[in-house]
Every structure is written in structure tokens, then in C-alpha cells.
C-alpha positions in Angstrom: 0.0 0.0 0.0 1.8 3.2 -1.2 1.7 6.1 1.2 0.4 9.2 -0.4 2.0 12.5 0.6 -0.2 15.6 0.6 1.3 18.5 -1.3 2.6 21.1 1.0 0.4 24.2 1.2 2.2 27.2 -0.3 2.3 30.4 1.8 0.4 33.3 0.3 3.2 35.6 -1.1 1.0 38.7 -0.3 1.2 37.8 3.4 5.0 37.5 3.2 5.7 40.8 1.5 7.0 43.5 3.9 4.5 46.3 4.6 5.1 49.7 6.2 3.1 50.4 9.4 1.9 54.0 9.6 2.8 56.3 12.6 -0.3 55.1 14.7 0.5 51.4 14.3 4.2 52.0 14.6 3.6 53.2 18.2 2.6 49.7 19.0 4.7 47.4 16.7 7.6 49.6 15.8 8.3 51.5 12.5 10.3 48.8 10.6 8.6 47.2 7.6 7.5 43.6 8.4 5.2 41.0 6.8 1.5 41.0 7.9 2.2 37.8 9.9 5.1 39.4 11.8 3.0 42.5 12.5 0.1 40.4 13.8 2.6 38.5 16.0 4.1 41.8 17.4 0.5 43.0 18.0 -0.3 39.8 20.0 3.0 40.1 21.9 2.0 43.7 22.9 -1.5 42.6 23.9 -0.2 39.8 26.1 2.6 41.9 27.6 0.0 44.5 28.7 -2.7 41.9 29.6 -5.2 43.4 27.2 -7.0 40.2 26.3 -10.4 40.1 28.0 -10.5 37.7 30.9 -14.1 36.5 30.4 -14.2 36.4 26.6 -10.7 35.6 25.3 -11.8 36.7 21.7 -12.1 40.3 22.8 -9.2 42.7 23.0 -9.4 45.6 25.5 -7.6 48.7 24.0 -5.2 50.9 26.0 -4.5 54.4 24.7 -2.1 53.2 21.9 -4.4 50.5 20.7 -7.5 52.7 20.9 -5.9 54.9 18.1 -5.2 51.8 16.0 -8.8 50.5 16.6 -10.4 53.8 15.4 -11.4 54.9 18.9 -13.0 51.7 20.0 -12.3 50.5 23.5 -12.9 46.8 22.7 -12.7 44.8 19.5 -12.8 41.1 18.6 -9.7 39.3 17.3 -11.3 39.2 13.8 -12.2 42.9 13.8 -8.7 43.7 15.0 -7.0 42.3 11.8 -9.4 44.3 9.6 -8.8 47.6 11.6 -5.0 47.0 11.5 -5.1 46.7 7.7 -6.1 50.4 7.5 -2.7 51.3 9.1 -0.3 49.6 6.7 1.0 50.7 3.3 
């Protein structure tokens, strides 16, 4: 019985391309260009470091002053909403 190997999934090149965060997002993740994946990781590192993940509902992010600017003035967003709002701050 031959073992079939699944073809490896190719990473989306658009997600690997370095993007430039604007001044508002740079206050949280730094101003150096990074891929979308790296920016998301830096954002999560910031959220965890400052304990901004909601205790009761882990899908919600509570914004501090820096994140409130990124989130368009919202004090709480969901994880999924966060990625959409962050997209507005990259070039």
C-alpha cells in the first residue's frame, strides 16, 4: 500500500511581503517594515505583555491608549475585527 503525501500548502506571497506600518500602528509594533504575519505576532506580543485580552471572553481585546488609536477609537474589539482595523494602518 503506497503512502500518499499531501502536497505542502504554499504560503500566500502577499502575506510574506513586507509592509510599512503608519505612525499610529508604529507606536505599538515599531516602525520597521514587516510582513503581515510578523505585524500580527508583534501586536499579540503587545496585547499579552500589557494583559489586554479580555478575561471573560478571550476573543475580545481591550484597548489601551495606543491600541485605541489603532482601533479607530473603539475601547474593545474582537480578534477578527482587529485584523481588519490593522489593515487600514499599513501601506
